[in-house]
N, C-alpha and C positions, 0 to 999 in steps of 0.2 A: 746550484746551491742546496742544501740540504734546509728545506724549509721548516722549522719548527715552532709551529704552531698546538697550542695547546687544545687538544681535539677534545670536547662533550663527549660522554658514552652514550651510545643509544640509549640505553638502559640502566639508568642505576642501579636495580636490581641484581644486575648481575656482580655487584661487590658487597662485602659486606659491610655495616656501618660502617666500621674502622675505617676500611678499605675507602666507602664512599666520602668520608671527610679528606682522609687523603689528597683526593683527584680536587675536589673542591678546593681546597688549599691551595695546589698548585695553579689552579685557573685563578683563583682571589689574588696570589702571588703575584702572577702572570700580569691581571689587569692595573693593579697597584703599581707594577714595575711600569709597566708602558705610558701610563698616565702620570707618573715624578720626571721617569726621562725622559720623555719628549719635550714635555715643558722646561725640563733642565738644561737640553740640548739645545732649544730653542733660542735660549734667554744667553746661553752663552755665544751662543752666532751671533744675535743680535749685538749685544755688547761691542761684540770685535769685529761688528761693521760687514759683515758676512751673509749675503745674501741665503733664503733657506724656502723653499717651495713650501705649499699647501701637502697636507696629507702625511706628510712626516712623522713615523712610525718607528720608534727608540726603545728597546725593549734591555736598561742595563745601561753603568756609563761608559760615557762616549770620551777619549781622554783629545782635545783639541789645542794647537798651536798655532799662533796665525799673528804672526809680529807684524803683519799692517794690515789696513782695510780691506776688504773685499778680495784676499787671498782665496779664501773657500766658499764653494759657492754649490750649493746641494739642491736638486731639483724636485719635480713634485712627485709624490707618491714615493716615497723612498723610502726606505724599511733596512734597520741597521738592529742586530742580532748582537749583543754584545755583556751578556750575563748568560752566565753556563747551562743555566738550564734553560734558555731560549733557544738555542742548536744542541743539542745532544748528540753530533758529531765530534765535539770537544773541542770548548774553545779553548784555546791555552792564553789569550788574552784579553782583553777589553778591544774596543774599534781603537783605534790611533786617525786622527787625520793633521798632519801635521808638514808644516812649510817654514821650509828652513831660509831666510835671505828675502828674496823677494821671488822664490815660488810659490805656485798657486796649484788650485786641486778644484775639478770642475767632474762632480757627478751629477748624469743625466736622470731623464726623468724613469719612472717605473724601475729604479733598481735596486738591489737589495743586496748587502753585506753582512758579513758574520764571523766578527772578531777579526776582521780586518784590520791590517799597517798599511797606511798611505802616508810617505815619506817624500817630500819636493822641493827639491833647490830649483829648478827649474818648471815643471809644470807635470802633473797627472792628468789626462783627463779622458772621462768615462762614459761611456754613451747611456743609451736608453738601454731599459729590459734587460739591463745587464746582473747576472746571477755571480755573486763572488763566493764561494764554499768557507768554511770555517780557517780560521788560521794564512790566508793568502798575507803574503808581502807586496808591495808594488815601492818599489824603492829607486827614482830617478839620478840616483848619486852615488858615489860609495863611503859616504863619510871619511874617508879617511883617504889620503893622498897612496897611490900604488908604488912610492919612492920612498924607501924604511928613511934617507936623510930628511927628509921634508915630515916624516909622522915624526920626529922627535921632538920638533917645534912645534907646540900646540897651536900659536900664531899662524905660521907658513902652514902647517896640515889644514886647517879650518880654510887658508882663502886659496888653496888647491885643489880645494873637491867640489869639482864642477860638474852638473847636471847635463841630462839631455832628456828632452821631452818622452814621456811615455802614454803612448795613443788605445786606448780599447776601446773596439767599435762597437756598435749596436749588437744586443742580442746575442753577446759573447759570455758562453757559461766557463766560467773558473773555476777548476776542482779545490779540494780541500789542500791544506797544504802546499800552493802551487807559490813560486818565488817567482815575479816580475821584475826584471834588472833594467838600468837608463836602455832609452833607445828604441825600446820594445815598440813595435805598432802592429796588431793584434786584427786582424781583417773580420768584419763583421761576421755575424752567425758562427762564430769559431768557437770550438770545445777544446778546451785546456785541461789535461791529465792530471787527476791528482798526482801531486808532488813533482809534477814537471818545473824547469830553471828554464824559463825565456829569458835569456841573457843577451838582449839585446837585436835579438831577431825580428824580420819584419813576417808575420805569419799571413797567408793571401787569407780573403776571407773564404767562409766556408769547409774551415780547414779541421779535424781533428788534429792536437799535437798531443806527443808522448816524450816522455824520458829527459835525463838530464847529461848533455841539453837538450833541450827539446826540439824535434823534429815531426813534421809533418810526415803520420802514418797512414794519412786516409783523406780523402775528399767528399764532404757533403753534397757536390753537385752532383744533378740529376736524380736526387731523392727524393723523394716525395714530402710537401711540407703541409702540414697540417690544417694550417688556415687555406693557402695559395694554390694546392692542387702540387704540378712536381717544379721544383726550382730549375730555372734556364741554367 
């Protein structure tokens, strides 16, 4: 995920007076946005009976739909970028957390979301330390039947929309504009290239994936790990 923090200039004298005011305003606007939207998101989750760990940081509006208590669970130190200027990768929409029927969403500790849409009819489980880039869509159902005859009847259409769980493992990096569809299982530490479509595949751990439909283009096994030396 392209992390969008408003960096304070090392030397204000690099700017003209008006330039410094523009930078200062951007910093103040970011602080105010985070303060307000973090509080509002926590309040929404609390009123809906959904758990949220400490350290949540939200910059911009988040759309939440939870038809039953406990449908959404947010871990510790989760960061959500949901305002255009909070991540200049080019966010197309606010972050959306939508549960349909008995669907549920679980977001692990230290995970970052940027303008991400999560729509669950079964379940979407995101691990810890996951980075999800701008405009990622994770959908565990089709929204409509594949049979045109059923789609003609809205009641039957909704009833036939079955979900299939999506699981994203720890330390996965999902690039911008990726679409992850129902039944997908993405192994730990994998990297999903920008614009890829993961249509229900099982991705092994430590894989680099790209394309539509997505395919493994490289393995990260045996490459040096910054923290722990060589991966086994």
